[in-house]
Phi, psi and omega in degrees: 000133180236155182256356179255153176293156182300329179300326177298312180292325177299324182283333182264340179275149181294128182289346177285342182247326184249142182221138178272098184279340183203163183298339182252001187224128173247121191246137171280114185295337178289344182259359180285126182258320186209148175236124178262129181284168181156192179303303174257307179094180177225160173234148180249133178258168189299338178273003175098352179287143174252128182242143179287152175246128177295137182305318183284348181253358185296313182295322178294323178295313180299320178296317182295322180291323177295330180288331184272000000 
């Protein structure tokens, strides 16, 4: 549980490693295991959780993952 908005953490964490895939999720790109396509799609992280990807952020996410 945190007391600051997610935007605060997004601004202090390195953007080369963390990406806001959805309004409720800030993802460590080093932990992404799989990306499922679809309109928005989902991504799976190394602990097994599946997180939604915002439709408007999907192309930026794919570009960012190719860079890393």
